N, C-alpha and C positions, 0 to 999 in steps of 0.2 A: 869504240874506240876500236884501234886493228889491233892484234898484239902479235907478237911472233910465237912459232912453239919454244919452249925450254927441254932439250935434254934430260936423258938421263944424270944422275949423280948431280946435275946443278941444285941451287941450293929453292927448297918446296915454294916456298912464298910466303907472305907475312901471315899466310891461315896457322903454318907450323905450330909457331904459341899455342893459338888458340886449341889446337887439340892438346897436343902437350898438359899445355892446364886444364883441359876438362880432364882427360884421363888421371892425372897426377892428384885433382881435389876429389874426383869416382873414391883412388883408392884413399885416401885419408881417412873416408869411412870409412871402412873395411875394418870389419874385425883381425885384429892378425895373425890368429890362426888360420884367416883364411890369404891372408895378403901372396904370402909364399907361393900357392895353391895358382893363384890370378895368374901373376907374373910367368909362371911358369905354364899357361893354359895355351893352346892352337887348335886351327883346324883342325889338324887332324889328332887329337884329343877326342875334339867336341864328337867326330863321327867315330873315332872307336868307343864312349860311353853309348854312342846312340845306339849302336852295333849292339853290341849289352846289352839294354837295355833293350833292345827287342828283341832277343834271344832269348832272355828271360819272362817278359812279357809271352809269346809263342811257348814255352815250356806249363805255362799257366793255365794255357787259353783265356789272358787278359790284352790282347790284343785292342792298341788304342788311337790307333791310325797315326803313326809316327812323321811318317810323310806330308803333318802339318806340316809342317818344321824347314821344308826343303827350300820352300821359295828362301822363305829368311836365310837363312844358309848360303843359300848360291849369291844372295843381295849384299851380305857382306865378306863373300869372300871377294866377289868383283870388286866391294870397293877397297884391300889391302890388295889387290893386283892391281886396282889404278894408282894407290898412295905408293905403293916398292915404281914403275913406274916412272912416276914421278920425279924421282929422287928424295923420298921424307925419310928422312932418316932412323924416326923414332918407331917406324911402320910397328917391330915388334911391339913395341911396348906398352901402344895406342890401341893396336886389336888385341890385345892379350886383355884389357876390361870389357872386350864382348867376348871372345872365347872362352874365362875366365866367368861370369859369372852366370854363360849357358851351363857348363857344365856344375857347376855351384846348383843351380835351378834344379838340373835333370837329376840328380843324385839326393836330392833335400827332399822334394816330389814326391821320389818314386814309392813313399811308404804310402803315399794317398791318390787313390785313385784321383778324386775330385777336383784336388791342386793342380796335378800334371796334368788331367784336360783343361783346365784351368790356363795356364802356359801355354800350350800348344796351342790355342784356340785366338791366345795376342799373338804369337807369331806367324802364326797363319795368316791372321789380319792383317798385321804392319808390313812382312816378309809380300803381301798382295801389292803394295806400296810402292816397292824398294826394286829401281829397273836395275841392269844389267848393266852395270856401269863399265863394264869393259867395250862396252857398243862406244860408246862416247869420249873416249881415252882422248881421241886426237880434238876435240872440242876443249877437255880440263887442258890440255899440249900446248893447243893453240892458244888458249884464252883463260892466262892465271886466274884474273876476275870472275870466273865462273867457277872458279875451287872451292867457293866459299859455299857452294851447293855441299857436297862434302862434306868440310865442317857442321853445316846445319843437320842433316843426313844423320854423321857420329854424333853429334847431341842430341839426340832425336831419339837414337836406342840406348845410348848410357843413359836418360832421364826413364825408361823403362825398368834395365836393372836395375837402376839404383829405386827406383819403389819397389819394385818386385824382389831386392836383396835385401832392404830395409823389414819385410814382413819375414821374411824364408830364413834370417838370420836371427831370430827371436830359438827361442826354448823352443824345440819341437809339439811337446804338450801345449805351449801356449798360442804358436803360429797356426796349430791345428783348430782351435778355437776362433783364432777370425779371423783365418783366414775366406772363408763362406762372405762374410759379409763386408769385408774391405775388397776384396776379387768384386764383388758386386760394385758397393761405391765408386771403386778406380773406372767404370764403363765411359763415363764423361773424356778424364785423364787417355784413356784406349782409344777413344774416337779423335780426341787431336790431335792424339802421335801418330792416329793412322792419315790424320787428315792435312798434318804438316808433311809427312810422306809421299803425300800425293803432290800435295803445293812444290816441292823439290822435281819431283817425277817432269811434272807440267815446264817447270821454268829448266830442266834440260832436255826432253824431249823436243820442246819448243825452235830452243837456241843451239840446237846440237845435231840435228836435221840431217844438214846439208851433210855434216863430219862424220854421221853414224855411219858405225861398219859390224853391219847383220850377221858379219861370220865370224865375231871376236869373242873371244869368251877365254877362258882362263887362261887354256895354257897358247897362245898369242903370244906374237913374234915383239919383243920387249926394247928392239933397239931404237936409239933417234930418230932413224932414215925412215925407222914402219910410223913415229907418234907423227912427224912430220906433215902436214899438210897446210891448207890456205887460211889465209885469216878469214878469221869473222868478228861481223860484224856486231858487236856489241857492246851497243853505248855503254855511257856510262849512268844515266838515266834508267837505261831498264837496268841495270845492278840495281840503283838504290831504290828502285821499283821491289823488285823482289825483293833486297832485305826489309822493306819496311814493312812491305807485305805481311811476312815475317813475324816482324818484330809484333804489330801489330795484333796479329794469330794470337801470338802468347801471350801478348797484356786483355784480349779481351777474354779468351781462355781462363785466366789467373784473376778474372775481375770478377767472372759468371763463377767458376769454383771457390771463392772466398765469399760472396754472397752466398749460394749453395752452401757452404760449411759453416756458415754462419746460422742461417733456417735452421740446419741440424741440427744444429750447437742447441738454439733455442726451443726446436721440437723437445730433447732428451730432456731439457733441463723442467720444461714444464712437465713432463710425467715423470720424473724423478719429483718434485710436487715438495721440495725438502722445506721445512721450517724454514720460513724470512728471517725471525725472528736473532737468526744465527750471529749474523754479520751485525745486528743494532746492538745485541748485546755485547758484542766484542766493542764495537765504538762508542759503548757508556763505560764501557770498563778501561778504556784509552784515554778517557776524558776525568775517571774518579784518579787515574797514578796523573794528570796534565801537572797538579800542584808539588808536586815531586814526583817526578821522571827517574831520577835517578833510585829511587827505592825501589826494594824487591830485589837486587843484584847480587844482594847476599844470598840467592836461590841457590848461584851456581857458584858462585864466590866461595861456600861455606862448605855446600855439599857434592864431595867427591862425585857418590855416584850420579849425582843431574848435571855435571860439568862434563866429567864423560860419555855420559849420554849425550849430550849439545854437540859436541867437537872431533873426539876419541874414534880412529876407525882402525879397525872396529873399534866396536865400546865392550867393557866391562859385562854392563845384560843391554839388549836390543829393547827392554823391558822395565820400566821403572815405577814404581807406586810412592807417589807423596801425596801421606797421609797429617793430618793434626783435624785441632778440635774445633767446632764450628764456630765463625767468627773470628779465623785469625787469620781472616783474608786470602785464603788460597786462590778463587780465583783469579785474584787479582792478580798475584803470585804468576798462575796460567795464565794471563791473559800474555803479561810481560814476557812469560820464556817465548809463545809463542811469537810477538814483536820483534824480539829479538833473535829469533835463527828467521826472521823473513828481511829481517837488517841483515845480519851475515851473508845471506845467500844472494842478496842484491846486493851486494857488491866485486867489482868487477875480478877478475879472474887472476887473484894475487898471493894465490897459497894457501888461501886463509883455508881453516879448521872448518865448514860449510860450505861445501863445494859448490860450484856454478850448477844451474838448474834444480839445484834444490828446492822440495815441495815443504809446506808447510799447512798442515788442514786441524782443524778446532772443531770443538761439541762443549757447548755448557748444558747441562742438563736443568732443568728446572722443576721444582717441586711445582704440584699443582694444574702445571701443565701439558697438556696430554704428548702434545705435539716434541716437547721439549722431557718429557720424561718418559719414553720407550727403547724399546731397541730398533723398532723399524724407524724410526724417528734420528735414530743417531746415524745407523746405517745409509739412511737420505743426506743427514746431513752432508756426513762427509762422503757422501756420490758424488753431491751437488758443488761442494766446494772442487773437487777434481778435473769433472768433467770443466766447471767454471774456468780451471785453470790452462781449458787446450785451449793457445794464441792462434787464432785465426791469420793467416801470411795475408796481409792487402794491397802487400808492397811489390812488385815485380825484382826478378832474380835472373839475371844474364846464363845462368847456368842451368836451373834448372829447370823441370816442371812437375816436380813432385810437391802434386796439393798438401802432404802434410813436413814439408821442406822446414825444418828448424821446431818442428814440438812433437817429439813423439807423444806425446796425448791425442795428438789430433787423432794418428790410427789409432785410437779404438773410437771414438764416437762413432763408425758405421758400425761397432759392435755393439755402443750401447744403443742405437737406433736397430739395432732387428730385435732386441731383446724388449725396443716399445712394438712394434711390429705383430711381434709374435706372441707376447703375453695376455696383450688384451689388457681391457678397463684404460680409465681413463689416464689411473694416475698409478703408480707403484703402489701397489699396496701389499705385497708378498714376499717376507725379509730372505724367503731361501733366494729368489728374484736380484735383490739388492747388493745379499752374499756373495752370489757367481758372478757381476760388474764388479764388484770391488776388488775381489780375488786379480783381475784380471790388472785392474790398474793398481793393485800395489803391487804387484807382479814389475809393471810394463812403468812406474812411474815416475821415471827420471834416474840419475844417480842415488839421489836422498829423499827417504818420504816421512818426514816426521807428524803423528800425529798425536794430538793432545785433547786429552774427554775430560773435562771436568764436572765436578757432581756427581758420581754413580751414586751416593749414597742419598739422591732424590728422586731416583727413580718411583715409578711408579709401584714396582714391585721387586723383590729379591728375583725373580724370573730374568726378568729388563737385567737388570744387573752380571747376571749368571751367564748369562746368553752373549752380552757384550763381551763382556771378560774373554771366557771361552773362546770366541771368533778372534777377536782381535791375537791374544795370547799362539794361537794354534798358525794365527796369518804371517806371528813376527818368527814363530819357528821353522814355518816352510819356508820364510824369504832367507832365515839366516841359511838354510842347508845351499840355498845358490848362491847366495854372497851377504855373510852377514853383516849386520849392520846399514844395510839396505833401510829397512822398514822396521822405524823407532816407536812405540809408544807409552804415552805416560798416564800415567792414570790415577787422577787426583779428587779423594773422598777427605770424608772423617771416617778414621779408624773404628766402625761398626762390627758388632757381632759377623752381622751377614757379609758387611765386606772383605774382613780378616776370615770369614771359611771360602770363599770364592777363591780368593789370594792365595791361600792355603792349597788345596787343589790345583794350584797349576803349577805346583814345585817349591821346594825353598828355592833351588839354580836356574829359576826361569826367570826373575825379576827380580831388582835394584828394590831394598826398601829404604825413606827416606822418612823421616817421625819429624817431624815440622816442632818445636818448642818454643814456650812464653818468649824465652830470653830474644828468638833469630828477630822478633820484630820489635824488639825495645830502642832502638836507633831509629826506624823508618819512625815509628807511631811520636819520638819526641821531636821528628825534623816536620811529622806534616802539625802537630800540637802548632807548634812554634812559627813556621807558612800560613795557617790560617789562620793564629792571632792577629796576622799583620792585616785580613781583608776586612776589618772592622777595626774603626777607630777607637779606641776604648782609652787611649792614654797612656797605656803602663809602661810602668819603668822596668827595667833590665830583672830588678828582682821579682816585681810579680810577674813578670815573664816566665821567669824560673819556679813560680809556686806552681805555677796552675801546667807549668809542663812536667815537673816531679809529679801534682796530683793525678792526672789522668795518665801518666804512665804508668806510674805504682796500681792504680785504680783497675785502669783494663787488662793488668796480666797479659799481655799479650795480645788480647783481643785485638784485633784493628776492628772490626767492626766497634765496639764498645768506645775507641775512641773518636771513630764518626758519628756518631748519634751523640758521643760527651761533647763536643766540638759542636755539634747544629741545636743543643741545650743551651749552653754557654753561651753562645755568639748571640743566642734571641732573648738576652737578658738587654730592659730600655737601658741601663747604666754601669758606671763602671763601679761604684758601692753594693748592686745586686751581680754582680760578674762575679767581684772576690769574696761574696759571703756565701755564692754556691761553691767555692772552690775549698773552704775552709776546712779543718779537721772534722771529718766525717759527715759533711754535708754530698756530697757524690754522690747517687746513689751506689748501693752494692748487684752487681750482674745485668747483665743483658738483658733482663726481662724489668725491673725496676726503671732501669733508664728508658728503657721506650712508656712507660706510665706516666715516668715525669716529663719526658719529651713531647706526650700528650697533653699532659696539663700545661704545659706550656702554650704549646701552640694554640691549647684553648682559651686562655687568655688570652692570644693576642688577639686570636679572631672574635670574642667576646666585646673585646673595645671597639671594633668595626660596628659591629651587629649582631646580639647573639645567632642571627639567619645563617651569619657566616661559620658558626660552631658547628652548628644543625648539619646545612649540606657537606663540611666539611667530614663528619664525623658517617654520615649519610657515605658520605661516598669513597671512606676506607672502608666500612661494612661491605660496599657491595665487592669491591676488589677483591675483600681476603672471603669470601662469600659465593661468586659468581660462578656458574657451572661452566664456564668456557671464560681464557684470560676476554674483558671487555676492553672495544676500541675504544677511542677521544673519545669520538661523535655518539657513542650509545651514551658513555658515563654526561655527557651534556646534554643528551635525551631527557635522560632521566629524569634532569634538573627542571627540564625544561615543561615536561606531562606534570599539568597540575590535575591529579586524581578524581579531587573533590568535584569541580570545576568544568572537566571532561574536556577538556583545553590544553594543543600542544602548542605551544608557544616559544621557538627558538629564541627569536628576536629579541625577547623580552627577557628570557630563563637565560641562559648559559651562561659562563662563567665569562668573565671577562678580561680577568688576570692576566697579561701578557707571561708572562712569568709561574707556571704552577708553585714555585717555589716558593714564593709573597703568598703562596694559597696553604701550604700543606708540606712545606718545609721539604726536606731532601728525602721524605720517606717513601714519596712515590715521583717516578720517571715517566714524562712521554717520552715515546720515542720517535723514532721517524717512522711513516706510516703506519700511524694515527693508532698505533701501540702504544699500550700505558704498562707500568708495571709496576711491582713492590723496590721499595730497596733492596731488601734479601730475604732469602726463603726465611732467616727467623721473625720477619716483620708478620707472618701468615701467622705463622703460632701461637705468638705472644700479644698478636691489637685483640686476639676472639679472646684473650684472660683479663682483657685489663677490666678497670672500673666502665672505660667508656663505651666498648665495644662487646655485644653478645653476640658470636655466633647464630644460638634459635632463634632468636629474637631479626638477624636481617637475613632469614632465613623467612620467616615469615612475614618481613616487608615484601622482599622480591619475589616470591608466589602471588600476594596481593597485589601488586603491581604488575607482572603481566597478566594475571586475569584481569585488575582493573581497564590496562593499555590497549588488549585486545578485547571486549569489549565496549568500544571507541565504534561511534557508527561508520565512519572510515572502512572497517573490518566487516563488522557482523551484518551492518541497514542491506539488505536487497532490493531498494532504493536509492540508492548512492551516484548518484549523475557524476559522468565524467569532467566538468566542469567544479564541481563544486572537489571532486579528488584533484583535480590539477590548484586549486585556494589551496587546500592542505601540502598537494607538496611543499608548496613556496612556505610554508609556516613550519614544516617538517614535521610533519604529524607522523613518517614512516621512518624516523631514522633511528627508531629501538626495533623495528619490525623481523628483521635481521637475529635477535637475537630473544624475543618473547617468543617470536614462533615456532622457533628450536628449542626451544631451555625452560618454557614454562613450564609442561609435564612436568620438568627433573623437577623443581621449584617444589612442587604441589606433593611430589614422591616423597622429596626430603623433610616436608614439616609432616606428614605422617610418622614416617620413620624414625626422625630425629625431633623432633620439637615437640613432644608434648607437653615437654616442661613448663611449657611457654603459657596454657593457659591453667584458668581454674582445676581445681580437682574436680572427679568424680563425686556423683552425691548432694552440689551446695545448692544451695537454694535458686532457682530461677533468675532473682532480679542479681546475684552475683557474674552470673556471665552478659548477660545483658550491657552490664557498667564497663566489663572488663574488653581493656584495648583492643586486643588483638582479638579476641573472640569477637566482638562487634565489622573487625574490619576485612577479618578473612569471612565471616559470614555474608555481612556485604559481599566482598571481591568476587566468593562462591555464585551469589546468586546471580550478580549482573552476568557471569560468564555461562552458569545454564541456560540461561532466558536470553540469552544470547543467541546462541547457538541449541538451543532444543530439539532442535529436526533434524542435526547433522549428529546430536550423542546418545550414546547405545542406551536402550530403555533399561529401568531400573531393575525389573522383572525379568528380564534376559543379560544374566550374573555367566560370566565367565565360570564353568566349570574348576577350574584349577586357580581363579583368587585366594591370595592368601586375609582370610575375614581376618582373623589376627591382627593384623597389621589396623583394621581399623576400630576393633572390641576396645580401644582406651579413646575413644572419641566419643561413644555410644551417645552419652551423657551433654553431650556439647550441639548446640544449635542448628550448630549448619551440620552434623553427621549425616543425612538425606543426599546433600546436595555434594559434599563430597565424596561418599560411597559410591555413586552416580560417575561421579570425575573419575573417582580410581578405576572403579571398573572397564570406564571406555579407555583409561591410558594403559593398563593393562593388558586390555585386549591385541588395543592397536601393535604392542610393544611386541606380543608373540606373533601378529604377522609376520607373513615372510618377508628376506631384506627387500624389496621392491616395496612395499607397501609401507613400509617404513621409512622406508625416502621420503612418503609423503609427507605431510601437516598432520593427517589423522583426520581431519574436519573439511569438507571438502569444499564450504565458504573459506573457510581461512588461505587456503589454494588459490583460490580463483582472484581473490580478493588480491594476497600478497602476486601473484604475476600480474593484473592491473596495473598497479604502483608501481612497481619495476618498472613496466616496458614503458610508462611514461615516464621517470626517473633515467631512466638510460635519453628518452629523447631530450630531455633540455639538459642534462648532463654532458652529451657530448658537440652541446653547442659554445663555441670559444667563450672563455673569459665568465662562462653561466652564473646568473647572480640568483640571488633567491630575496631577501631583503633590502633595501640600501648596497651596502658593500661586501653585506656578505656573501659565500659564496654557496653551488651547491656541494663543494665536497665540504666546508667547513661540515652544514649539516645532514654531509649524508656519504664521508669518506672520499679518497682517491678511487676507491674503484667502485663503479657503478655497473659493473658487467657481471651478473651475479648467473651460477649453477642453479637450476631448480630442484636438486637432490639437495631434502634437510639433510643427511647426515654425511655427506660431500665441503672439507674442507671450504672451497671458496661458495659454498651458500653465505657466507655471512665475509668472505676474505675477496671474493668477485676477483676481474681482472677490466687493465685500462683498457679496454678494447674490444667491440664488439665480436672482431674475429675471434680473438684470443675463447670467450666464451664460447664461439659457439664451436668451435675445433675441440675443446675442451667436452662437450654438451655430446659432441656427434659419437665420440669415444666412449662415453655411457653408454650408448645405444646402440652402437656395433663396434664394438672394440678392437675387433680382431682387421686389421687394415692390410693391403695389398705390401708385398715386398717392393714391388717395383714402382716408384712414382706418379712415372710417365702412365701407366697405368689408366684407363674410363673408370676404371675402380675403384682407384683408390681415394678418390672423393668419400664413396661412401660407406665401404669399407664390410665387415663382414658380422654377421652377432655369436657365430661361433666357428672356433679353430678350426674346427674340421673343414667349415666350407670355406672357407681363406685355403683347405689346403687343398681340397679339391679345384678349386677357383688358379691355385700355385700351380698343379703337377696338369690341368687343363690347358691353361695362356700361356703361364713360364715355365715349361719343362724343363727348362736352362735353370729355373732359381732351386730345383731338385737338391736330393742330396747326392745322388749315382751320378757315373760321369755321361758325359752328352752319347748320345747315339752317334753313328758314321752318316755323315751327309752321305745321302742317297744318291746316282749319277742322276740327272733331269733329264723329263723324258717331256716329252708334247703333252701339257695338257689345257681341258676345255678354259674358258676363261670364265675368271668369277666374279657375278657383277651385280648379283646380292649381297648391298651391305648390311650388316647388325651398323645399327646404330647407337648400341650400350660396348660394345666391343673390339666393333669394326673387325669381325672377323667375316671372311667371305664364301658365298656358295655360291656352285652355278648354277642348283634350282631355287626359288623364289616358294617352295613347298618345304625346301628344307630350314632356310632361313624364317618359315614360320615357327617351326617346332623349333626351333634356336632356340627363338624370343620369349618364345613360352617357358623354355626351362630356366631362363635369367629371372622369372616372375617367381616361378612357382607354377602356372597353372596348369596344371591334366586333366584338357576336356576328355580323353578317351579315357573308357571306366569299359574295366572285362566282364563280361556278363554272365561270368561263373562268377567269380569274388569279388565284384566292386571295386579291384585294386586302378589304381588312375593313373594315368599316360599320360607325357607330352606331346610323344609323336604316335600316328597312328601305326603304323608298321612293328611298334613295340607293341604298342598293345595286341598284334596281330599275335606277336610272335608270342609275347606270354599268353594269351590262348590256347596254342596248340597245346601245349603243355597239358592243361588241361585232359583237353585230344586224349593227347598219350598218357594219360592215368588214367582216363576213362575206358579207356580200350588193352 
């Protein structure tokens, strides 16, 4: 199309509103304390600030080449000049959004040399792509549609300033922590902005060259006659092609950036390696509340401390401790608070009491589960949820190139990834590192962050409780100093002596305290009983229902757990007569312990009606859950049931439980969670079940020790002549389903027998026949003999006793027939457990290591097949769990948890071997990593000096250099001489073929060796 020029003072065109809206959107995101300074900013003020900054650097001998900003400054000055000449009325308001951020960034980053250097570097990179627009003023005057390029240039510059402002407007101590990792992560964004600015320059040069005024400048004439030019032949198609190309570049960048951020987030989450059961537990507690979803609201309705903590701003206490007796239902209440807060935060912005963007994270401590009962596990659980909350923007935003747009948590991902690279290790193993990450996430976690930690009294040790409470309360105090109520912590536990001591150390005024009383729960228990009765049709009259309600409510004394067990017990009655007889006066058991006993008796009677084997299997299953040394997976439970030790056969198809619902088999004492995990109903179940008349912990430990020993004595593990076709057949029958547990835990069960189970066997000094007739003596004798015979060549000889072996542990077994075998095995166990960490990561028996590796390799192949099946309709996942790709290190959680994909397992395994990775992911060394932090730092200093902590060196003047023709295949570094390349490549692999003739010290390069030898000659002289 042809267009006529438009004179000064005429309406700028349809793009003026776009510029104004972009500027106002940018200003809307500013902190009010900065807005006024930005509005009043001009080019003259920017230049004045730069002169002052230059003078300060000269005084301190810390010059940083501020001229790097000159091209950017000239470019945006020309933009302002052209907008003014074209009659754009709001040029001052629009350009203030460029001058203001420049002043802010220079003043803020001046305290940090590295940060200022980074800003200057980006300004230089962008400035290189901005033309002197005054040379093309005639193009914009003659062809209004071409002015869209000015809008795009302005938007790209504004995008950079929005990103930089978001970082540097944080508290100074916070942005100083984030800046290095964040700036490195933004490299793709800066490249994209430079590329789109170049795209605008090419468009302007291509279509404006006929009207270009090479002698134009900021001081050129601005009258309309001067702007007059001939018509410009710029068609609508060419404009559309330009706009479309720009849009495609932005869409492509955002899609690539979204994928990159998703991968980054997944890497961080894999490294955090939080207990996977936290979300599953929360879902199970929500399901527990499903029958009476309105129950529990009294916790904030009756207790002002909780209500105030949830909604008031600021709250009276940012930390609240809720405590009560075991069994009151505190965990269910905690899950109700979590869901209620999340529901309120998710509502549209209607001025509610929980602000938009508020985050809620939680953790449920679980007794006897190391992942859920230790300080590090708690930190990792909270960290996982906060990182998971970072929402990746996948749809395009017309005005923003900011990759963190819409979610402040995304700004913290690079900082987290930097910790992954710098700390080493395949997973987060250091509480101090977790604390550092959480400190930043707590401070920058949105307008409000709620943290709920339940069951602290179930932690493994008092020190775990102390560390957790100390850290969280200190973080609350720190955040309160910045903005009271930004971080709020709710601690839920029993009022144990240790908990009272820990909370007392926090100070009387540091936390609100809520004590739950028995009466708090009464109406909820009544409602629960009423609705639970409706789930079974006993044809009860209203009076009958009232009697049952009253009996259960009164007998429970406010303990929801008792009510739950009581209803399980009552609803398992066969008929109405039995039910009513059980609720007669004095008939319901007193207390939770007796209720567990009665409930087990009811389950026993019901299962024995099916067959005696049903009860025996149920009793075994409960015993295993109570006494296992780590929480068992559901497929491992099935494997135990499928293993017949007498016939030495594993047959999943014939032996696995085929109940559709485990509740029909064990009642609600056991829950199978998503992901193959299984748990007992309540922490009290463990302590009470082992003290019932049906389950004895010492006996179960002996059973499990014997089971592991006999299982590992099978041909598939111990036989030297075990062909692959036989292994494949055994895989299909489920022979290796229990190997993850048995290979890693067998020694713990043997140790438990030695240390805690002597009472299971007959007393010392009895006739031999007594021992030969005793069930557990015979069982353990046969199991030990089988295991020692199978691995005789791998076990430490009995005459090679470890000097520190505690002989007193074995003395009580002196008269038992299996003493010699037990002593040999214990000596082997003790020796292996006192070896270095790397050795303890092996199974300690070479043949077992080899057998596990071989079976896992084939299982992975079979598991990877779509819809992989074993026998009939049974799947590989049913026999071996959902994650077939396991870590080979026995002390790693992923030895048994595994991964769903081989690539995830391989990446995890590589982090074990070479845990320190190059922070630049496109580096050729990134896939390999380094074995030590020192090697990683040396690599960064050599190949990526820009990633160091100091400012970059001034760029040297270019000079003619000889072409480097010899390129390293590993790091792509080039050399002018082949001999230098060979010496360089040897340094990669640690080869040092040149040895000093005097001292023998080796070198990678001959010149280095000769230089070293001269030192000896000088010393000799």
